[in-house]
N, C-alpha and C positions, 0 to 999 in steps of 0.2 A: 504493500500500500504506500502510495506517494505521501510525502510529508503534508502536502496541502490537503489531501483526502483525509489523512489521519486527524488533522486539525479540525476539519469540518465535522468529522464523526464525534470528536471530543466535545466540540461546541454544541452539537446537537444533543449529546447525552447530558451535558451540563444544563442546557435549557430545559430539557425534559425533567431533570431532577429538580431544578428550581421551580418549575411549574407545579409538580406534584407536592413539593414541600410547602409552597405557598398555599396551594389548594387545601391541604390538611390544616395548615396553620390558621387559615381564615375560619375554618369550622371550629377549631379548638378555641380561638379567641371568642367566637360568638357563644360557645358553650360556657366558657368561663364568665363572660359578662352576663349570662342569663338570658340573652336575647334569643338563643336557638330554640329553647323550649317555651318561650313566652308567647302566649296566645292573646290576641287583642280582645278586650272586653266588648260587650255589646255597645257601650258608649263610644269606644274608640272606632268600632266598625261604622257606626252611624256618622261620626265626625269625618271619617275618611270619605264616606259616600257623599256627604254634603260638600266637602272640599273638591272632590272630583266633579260634582255637578256644577259648582261655581266656576271652575277653571275650564271645563270641557263641554258644557252644554251649549250647543250652537245657537240656541234661541236666547241666550243670556249674554250680557256684557261681562267679560272676565275681569275687568277692572275699569274704573270710571273713565268713560270716554273712548274705550276700545271695543272693537267688535271682531268676530271671527270671519276669516276669509279663506279661500282656497285658490291655488294657482295650479292649473293643469300643465304638465311638462309636455313639450312636443319637439324638442331638438334632437337631431342625430339618433343615437342608439335608444333614446327614451321615447321616440316619436310614436311608436305603436303599442306602448305598454299601458296607456291610460292610467298614469300615475299622477298624483297631485301632492303638493306641499301645502301644509296648513300654516297659517300665520294670523296674527292679530295686528290691527292697525288703528290709529286714532283718526284716520280720515277714510272716507269712502273712495274706492278707485275712481279715477277720472277727475277727482277734485285736486286743487293746487293750493298748497299752503307751505311756504318756506322751504327750507332744506329738507333732505331726506336722510334719516338715520335708520340703518338696518342692523338689527341685533341678532347675533348667532351664538347659541349656547354650546356647551360641551357635554361630556359624559358625567353622570347619567341623567342629565337634566332635560328641560324642554323650554319652550318660549317663556313659561311662567317663572323661571328663575329671575327674569328681568323685572317682574312686577313691582317689587319694592324700589328698585332703582328708578323706574319710570315715575314713581310718586315722590321722589326726592324734591325738596324745594328748589334745587339748582336746575332742575329740568324744566325748560319753558315749553310745557306741553301744548300750549295753544299756538306756538310760533313755528312749529316744524312738524313734519310727518314722521312718526315713529312706527317701524315695522319690526315685529319680533317673530322670527320664523322657527318652526320645528325642523331640525335636520332630518333627512330621509331616514326612516326607520325609527324615529323618536316621536313621542307625543302623538299628534294627530296627522303626521305626514306618512304617506305610503312608504313601504320598504322597497328598496331597489333590488333587482335580481342579484347584484353583487355590489358591495360597498367599497368599490375601488375608485378609479378616477371618474366613474359615473356620478359620484357625489359632487366632485368639482364641476362637472358639466351641469348638473342640476342646479347647484348654487349660483353659478355664473349666469345661467339662463334666467333664474329667478331674479337676480339683481338687475339684469337688463330690463326685465318686465316691470319691476317696481319703478325703475327710472322712467319708463315710458308712461306708467300709470300716474305717477305723482309729481313729476317735474315738468316745468314749462318747456315749451318747444325751443325757446332761445337758449336753454341750458345755462342760464345765469345763476341758477341755484346749485348747491353742492350736494354730493352724496358722501355719506360717511358709513363705514362698516365697523361696528363694534363687536368684538368677538372674544370669547373666553374658552380656555381649555382646548378641546377638540375643535371648537369653532375657531380658536386662534391658530391652531395648526393649519387648518384649511385656509384661513385668511392669509397666512404667510405664503401659501402656495398661490393664492389669487393675486397677491401683491407682487409676486415674482413673475407669474406667467400670464396674468390678465389684469395688469395694473390700472388700465383705463376704467375699470368698473367703478372705482371710487376715487374721490378727490383726496381722501385720507383713510387709512386703516388705523383703528384704535384697538390694540391687541392686549388683552389682560390675562396674564399668567397662561399664555399659550405659546409654546416654543416653536422655533424653526427646526424641523426634523433634520434638515441638511446641516445646520450649525451644530446640533447635538451630535450627529454622526461624525462630523469633522473634528470636533473637540474630543470626542471619545477616542477616535483613532489616533489623534496626536498624543493624548495622554497615555494610551496603551503602548504606542511605539516608544515614547520616552522611557516608560517603565521597563519595557523589554530591553532597551539598550543598557540601562543601568544594571538590570539583572544579569545581562550577559557579562558585564565586568565582574560581578560577584562570582559567576559560574567559572570564569577563567582562573580566578585566584581567590577561592573562598576565604582563606585565612587572612590574607592581607587586605582584601576588599570586603570584609564582613559587613561594614557599614552600608555598602551598596544594597544589601538585602533589605534592610529596613527602609532605606531611601526609595527603593523600587516599590515596596508595598505602599509607602506613604504617597508616592506619585500616582499610583493607580487607584488609590482609595476613593476618589470622586466617582470613578466608573463603577467600582464595586458597590459603593453606597447607592448609586442610581439603580443598579441592577436589583438590589434589595428593595428599594422603594418602588420599583416597577415590577415586582414579582407577580402582582395581580395580572399584568399584561400576559405573562407566560401562562398563567392559569387560564386566561381567556382563550388561549390557543390549544387547549386540550380538546378531546372529542366533544361533539355537540351535546351529548346526553349529560356529560359532566358539567359543561358550562351552564346548561339549563338548570341543573340541580343547584349549582352555586348561587344562581339568582332566585331560586324558589325554596330551597331547603330551609328548614327551621322557620317556616312562616316568613320567608323572604328576609332572613337574618342579615344577609350581606347588604341588601338594599337599605334596610333599616339602619344598619351600622354606618353606611356612608352618609345617609341623611342625618344621623345623629352627630357626626363630626364636622359637618359643613360649616357651622358657625363657631367652631372651636370654643364651645362653652365648657366651663370647669366641670359641671355636672350635666352632661348631655342627656336629653330625653331619648328613650328608645322608640318613642312614637310621636311623630310630628305630622299631623294630618295634611297640612298644606305642602310640606316637603315631599311626602310620599305621593300625594296627588300629582305633584309636578313631575316626578320620576315615572310613575305608573301610566300616566296618560289617561285617555278616556276609558271608562268601563263599558260594558255592553249596553247599559242604560243610556249613556250619552251617545253611543253609536246609533241608537235607535231614534234619537231626537233629531229632527231636521229643522232647518230654517228656510223661510220662503225666499230669502235673498239668493241671487244667482251665483253660480260657480263658473267663471269665465263665460258667461252668457247662458249657462244652463238655468233650469227652473228652481233648483233647490240646492242647499248646502247639505252634503252628507259626507261622512267619513268614508274613505276608500276601503275596499275589501281586505287589504292587508292590515289595516288598522283594526278592523273588526276581528280578524284572525288573532292579532296580538292581544286584543281585549279579552278574548276567550281563553288565551293560553299565556299566562305570565312567563313561562319558560321560553316561548317563542319570542316574546317581547324582549326579554333579556338577551337572548341570542342575537336578535336584530341589533340592539344597541352596541353589543360588544363586537359586532362584525367589523367595525372600523379598525380594530386592533389586529384582525386577521387578513383583511383584504387589501391593505396597502395604499389607501388614498393619500397618505402622507409622503410616499416616496416613489410610487410607480410613475412611469412616463405618462404624461397627459397628452393625448392626441385629440385636439379640439374638433368638434363637428364643424362642417362648413357653415352652418347657420350661425354658430357662435362666433366664428372668425369674422363673418360678415358684420355681425352686431358690434363686435369690438372695434372693427375698422370704422364703422359709422360713428361710434362714440368718439373715437380718436379724431376723426375728420371734423366733427362738430367742435371739439375742443380746440383744434388748431385754428378754427375760424372765429373763436370767441373774442369778445372785446376785452376780456380779462388777460393782462400780461402773464399773471401767475399761471392761469390755465393753459395758455399757449406754451409756456416753458415746460409745464408738466406734460403736455402732449408731445413735445419734441423729445423729451427724455424717455417716454414710454413707448412711442410708436415703433422704435427700432426693436424693442423687446418683444413685440408681437411676432416678429418674423425672423429675428436674428438670434442665434445661440448666445446665451449669456452665462456668466459665472453662476454655478449651481447655487440656488438659494438666495441670490442677490435680489433685493426688493427694488421695485421701480416706481412706487408711489409713496408720497410722504406718509410716515408711520409714527404713531405714538405708542410706545410700549409702556404699560403700567404693570409693575411686578411686586407682588407681596413676597417679602423676603423670608417669611416663615413657612413657605411652601414645603409640605412634606412629601409631595409627589414628584417635584421637579427640582433637581439640584442647580444651584445658581451657577456653578463653574461650568457645567456643560451647556446650560441654556443661555447664559449671558456673555461669557468670555468671547470676545471677537465679534459681538453683535454689531458694534459700530461699523465694522468693515462691510456689513451687508446692507446697511441702511442708506437710503439716498438723502439728498439735501432736504432740509426742513423736516427732519425727524428728531425724535427725542425719546429717551428712556427715563422713566420716573420710578424710583424705588419707594416702597411703602414698608418701613422696617418692622412694624408690629403685626402685619397682616399675613394670612396664610394663603392657601390655594384658591379658595372660593371668595376672592376679593369682591365680586359683585354682590355677595350676600352679607358679609360682615359689615355692620353699621358704619364703622369709621372709614374703611376703604371704599365702601359703596358711596359715601358722601364725596370722597375725592374723585372717584370715577365720574360721578354725576356732574361734578363741577366742571371737569374737562369736557365731557360730552355736551353739557349744556352750553358752554361757551362756543363750541364749534357749531352747535345746532342753530344758533342765531347769527352765525357769521355771515357777513355780506361783503361782496367785492373782495373776498380773500384778505380781509383786514388783519387776520391773525397769522398770515404767512410769515414764517421766520421767527415768530415770537414764542418764547418759552412758556410752557404750561405748568411747570413745576411750582412756581410761586403761587399760582392760583389753587393748585391742589393743596399746598401747604396752609392755605387759609382755613381749610376745614380738617386737615390732617397734619398735626404738628410732627415735624421730623421727616416729612417727605423730602427726598433728595433727588437731584438730577445726576444721573450716571453718564448720559450722553446727550449732547445737543449738536446737531449738524445744520 
């Protein structure tokens, strides 16, 4: 067996061992905490049903001023699948009001994770259009046949459609994409490969998979070279052993923090049981730690309703308003299937970790390429100098090979430094080299991974989003946002400003 083959076999065995170890560990932890054998009381069951009805009943407003909508996908490989994305918005389609803000959630959430942020005082709800979408396979959006780059195609088509629905024809208004976790991973890819979709991407604790891979490879190679010195002369270079371990520790730490990802790549029946076993102990555990409370509750109706999506009862309720011109709003068949089978729902959400939307080559459909070119052409003819500059810097990225992971749209990264899922060294080191002009990285030292949910960090994100939401004539171009975030979050610091 060749050395490279042997290495691949060893890595495969190591990944399998880590997956099984994490799988068992997650169940052991849920048993120790008491959540595995805990059954909901009748009161809790009723509270969950009420929360799901409030968030997912299509005949009701999920939060003040917002209503349910669907968008049917029709580009490229999605054309004949009759799939739709669910979203909520504070404007009816075809109306025009200010800038457009599109919010994209991560795992294991849905549009509803943004509800509290959208009600922050800093959000000018009447002065802009806000659209919070469910990712394919989450919440009320249909599942795709495969959650690979079809996800990128669906999101890009959706953003184009929202621009056409809510922005004026002269394109004097701006589009902002706000994304967290998996939404941030996908937003990084959009900013790299379809940058004209938005005037700015605001990415919250969502890494660039290309940067993580590059940092991980660099750290591993450095550690390997140091270890080689130890191996050549163990007694004289014994210090190289500890130095090698210390050098590679960020990668090892990230592997341990990401053990659940390996567990999500186990056979389907095991993944389904991970999401449903012990009365959904894993989901309830994730929901319990999102706010980083000292004494987290094992039952949070609103959080569980956000993750679980519509039940069969909500799927049976319809609205008289149209779906892309149809006569009624109804959840798609794959949503109904997931509502009937929590295991299928969990398998659908975790498919992003198996199917490779973060790294696989994206071959855009002809329809999407035409749409991106049209947006870029409109920007190049804009009366705004900033928009013309943005167009000139992104148009070449549509058709010319670029540095892998390089972003081509102004980007604001907001990062909670207490993130237990994503290590700072792998996610942030070298990030300034991928960011274009008019980009910024803001650090929130006391916040964890779910920054849009924690009250302090939520206020900081809302402050930044709110200022861009009412921006006119690109008045904020080049201006730092860290100082504004610091008004509501003491200690917010600027890591990068370009």
